[in-house]
C-alpha positions, 0 to 999 in steps of 0.5 A: 931757147925763148929764155936766151932770146929774152935775156940777151939784152939784159946780159949783153952789158955784163960781158961787153963792159966798157972800162973806166979808163976808156972814158975821156971826158971831151967837149967840142963847144956844147957837144959831148964828144963820145969816148968810145965807138959805143958810147953815142947815146951816153954822150948825146944824153950828156949834151942834153943835160948840159943843154938844160944846165945840169952837167953830167959826164958821159961816163956817169950816164954810160954806167947808169944806162949800162952802155957796153961795147955794142952800144946802149939800149934805149930803155936803159938810157931813158931810165938813166935820164929818168933817175935824174929828174927828166921826162922821156917820150918814145916815138918810133917811125916818127918823122923829124919836122918843124913840129917835133918836140925838142930836145931829143935823141935821134936814131940814125944809120951810119952805113950799117951801124946805128948811131944816136945824135941830140937835136937841141932846138929848131928855130927860124928854119934851122936844126941845132944838131949835136952829133957826138962824133962832130961838133954842133951843127946848124942845118935845115931839115932837108939838109938833116935828111940829106946828111943823116939816114934817120931811122925814125926813133926819137926819144924826146926829153923834157925837164 
Protein backbone atom coordinates (compact mmCIF):
# COMPACT_ATOMS: atom_id res chain seq x y z
CA UNK A 1 0.00 0.00 0.00
CA UNK A 2 2.86 2.37 0.86
CA UNK A 3 4.45 1.79 -2.55
CA UNK A 4 1.20 2.74 -4.28
CA UNK A 5 0.81 5.93 -2.23
CA UNK A 6 4.43 6.96 -2.83
CA UNK A 7 4.45 6.25 -6.58
CA UNK A 8 1.10 7.82 -7.54
CA UNK A 9 2.50 11.37 -8.09
CA UNK A 10 5.16 9.95 -10.39
CA UNK A 11 2.93 7.72 -12.53
CA UNK A 12 -0.06 10.06 -12.99
CA UNK A 13 1.55 11.80 -16.00
CA UNK A 14 1.98 8.44 -17.72
CA UNK A 15 -1.69 7.51 -17.57
CA UNK A 16 -3.17 10.96 -18.16
CA UNK A 17 -0.85 12.42 -20.77
CA UNK A 18 -1.90 15.43 -22.83
CA UNK A 19 -1.78 15.05 -26.60
CA UNK A 20 0.36 17.47 -28.62
CA UNK A 21 -2.74 18.34 -30.68
CA UNK A 22 -4.39 19.74 -27.52
CA UNK A 23 -1.96 22.66 -27.41
CA UNK A 24 -2.87 25.86 -29.19
CA UNK A 25 -0.29 28.52 -28.44
CA UNK A 26 -2.32 31.63 -27.69
CA UNK A 27 -1.26 34.84 -26.01
CA UNK A 28 -3.43 37.68 -24.86
CA UNK A 29 -1.05 40.58 -24.51
CA UNK A 30 1.74 39.38 -22.19
CA UNK A 31 -0.25 36.42 -20.85
CA UNK A 32 0.01 32.88 -22.19
CA UNK A 33 -3.50 31.43 -22.27
CA UNK A 34 -3.76 27.84 -21.11
CA UNK A 35 -4.70 25.42 -23.87
CA UNK A 36 -6.21 22.77 -21.65
CA UNK A 37 -8.03 22.75 -18.31
CA UNK A 38 -4.88 21.35 -16.68
CA UNK A 39 -2.00 23.46 -18.03
CA UNK A 40 -2.35 26.62 -15.97
CA UNK A 41 1.06 25.98 -14.37
CA UNK A 42 2.80 25.58 -17.72
CA UNK A 43 1.04 28.66 -19.14
CA UNK A 44 1.93 30.73 -16.05
CA UNK A 45 5.53 29.58 -16.42
CA UNK A 46 5.54 30.56 -20.11
CA UNK A 47 4.27 34.01 -19.09
CA UNK A 48 7.13 34.40 -16.61
CA UNK A 49 9.64 33.27 -19.25
CA UNK A 50 8.31 35.97 -21.55
CA UNK A 51 8.44 38.51 -18.71
CA UNK A 52 12.18 37.81 -18.40
CA UNK A 53 12.67 37.94 -22.18
CA UNK A 54 13.32 34.23 -22.67
CA UNK A 55 10.28 32.93 -24.54
CA UNK A 56 9.16 29.34 -24.06
CA UNK A 57 5.95 27.73 -25.20
CA UNK A 58 3.28 26.32 -22.94
CA UNK A 59 3.67 22.99 -24.72
CA UNK A 60 7.45 22.82 -24.13
CA UNK A 61 7.04 23.60 -20.45
CA UNK A 62 4.09 21.21 -20.06
CA UNK A 63 6.15 18.43 -21.60
CA UNK A 64 9.21 19.19 -19.43
CA UNK A 65 7.04 19.49 -16.30
CA UNK A 66 5.11 16.27 -16.99
CA UNK A 67 1.76 18.04 -17.10
CA UNK A 68 -1.11 15.63 -17.45
CA UNK A 69 -4.89 15.83 -17.63
CA UNK A 70 -5.06 16.32 -13.85
CA UNK A 71 -2.60 19.24 -13.74
CA UNK A 72 1.07 19.82 -13.08
CA UNK A 73 2.94 18.88 -9.92
CA UNK A 74 4.76 21.93 -8.56
CA UNK A 75 8.10 20.16 -8.11
CA UNK A 76 8.10 19.23 -11.81
CA UNK A 77 7.23 22.81 -12.73
CA UNK A 78 10.12 24.06 -10.57
CA UNK A 79 12.45 21.53 -12.16
CA UNK A 80 11.45 22.68 -15.65
CA UNK A 81 12.16 26.30 -14.67
CA UNK A 82 15.49 25.37 -13.10
CA UNK A 83 16.53 23.44 -16.21
CA UNK A 84 16.15 26.72 -18.11
CA UNK A 85 18.44 28.59 -15.71
CA UNK A 86 15.92 30.05 -13.27
CA UNK A 87 15.98 29.84 -9.50
CA UNK A 88 12.80 28.88 -7.72
CA UNK A 89 11.84 29.07 -4.09
CA UNK A 90 8.75 27.62 -2.43
CA UNK A 91 6.75 29.48 0.18
CA UNK A 92 3.84 27.61 1.72
CA UNK A 93 1.27 29.26 3.97
CA UNK A 94 2.65 32.56 2.73
CA UNK A 95 0.63 35.75 2.63
CA UNK A 96 0.79 37.72 -0.59
CA UNK A 97 1.63 41.32 0.25
CA UNK A 98 3.72 44.27 -0.91
CA UNK A 99 6.87 42.58 0.43
CA UNK A 100 6.43 39.37 -1.58
CA UNK A 101 9.25 38.52 -3.96
CA UNK A 102 7.99 38.67 -7.53
CA UNK A 103 7.49 37.37 -10.13
CA UNK A 104 5.92 34.26 -8.73
CA UNK A 105 3.53 31.47 -9.56
CA UNK A 106 0.74 31.56 -7.02
CA UNK A 107 -1.79 28.89 -6.10
CA UNK A 108 -5.43 29.92 -5.94
CA UNK A 109 -8.73 28.06 -5.71
CA UNK A 110 -11.46 28.37 -8.30
CA UNK A 111 -14.41 26.64 -6.70
CA UNK A 112 -13.09 23.22 -5.73
CA UNK A 113 -10.28 23.26 -8.29
CA UNK A 114 -6.73 24.43 -7.80
CA UNK A 115 -5.35 26.96 -10.28
CA UNK A 116 -1.97 28.60 -10.89
CA UNK A 117 -1.57 32.23 -11.89
CA UNK A 118 1.51 34.40 -12.36
CA UNK A 119 1.99 37.57 -10.36
CA UNK A 120 4.52 39.57 -12.33
CA UNK A 121 5.14 42.70 -10.29
CA UNK A 122 3.98 45.09 -7.61
CA UNK A 123 4.33 48.79 -8.36
CA UNK A 124 2.57 51.90 -7.04
CA UNK A 125 0.18 49.80 -4.96
CA UNK A 126 -0.87 47.62 -7.93
CA UNK A 127 -0.22 43.95 -8.63
CA UNK A 128 0.24 42.84 -12.22
CA UNK A 129 -1.71 39.56 -12.30
CA UNK A 130 -1.37 37.22 -15.29
CA UNK A 131 -4.16 34.65 -15.10
CA UNK A 132 -3.89 32.06 -17.91
CA UNK A 133 -7.70 32.01 -18.11
CA UNK A 134 -7.85 35.79 -18.57
CA UNK A 135 -5.66 38.64 -19.72
CA UNK A 136 -3.24 40.64 -17.60
CA UNK A 137 -5.00 42.57 -14.88
CA UNK A 138 -3.81 45.18 -12.43
CA UNK A 139 -5.34 45.31 -8.99
CA UNK A 140 -4.57 46.16 -5.42
CA UNK A 141 -3.65 43.40 -3.00
CA UNK A 142 -7.07 43.82 -1.39
CA UNK A 143 -8.77 43.39 -4.78
CA UNK A 144 -6.64 40.31 -5.42
CA UNK A 145 -7.80 38.72 -2.17
CA UNK A 146 -11.42 39.55 -2.99
CA UNK A 147 -11.19 38.02 -6.46
CA UNK A 148 -8.99 35.00 -5.75
CA UNK A 149 -8.91 32.54 -2.87
CA UNK A 150 -5.14 32.34 -2.33
CA UNK A 151 -4.08 28.92 -1.06
CA UNK A 152 -0.90 30.21 0.59
CA UNK A 153 1.33 28.67 -2.08
CA UNK A 154 3.88 30.95 -3.74
CA UNK A 155 6.77 29.81 -5.94
CA UNK A 156 9.09 32.71 -6.64
CA UNK A 157 11.10 32.72 -9.85
CA UNK A 158 14.28 34.65 -10.48
CA UNK A 159 16.95 34.59 -13.20
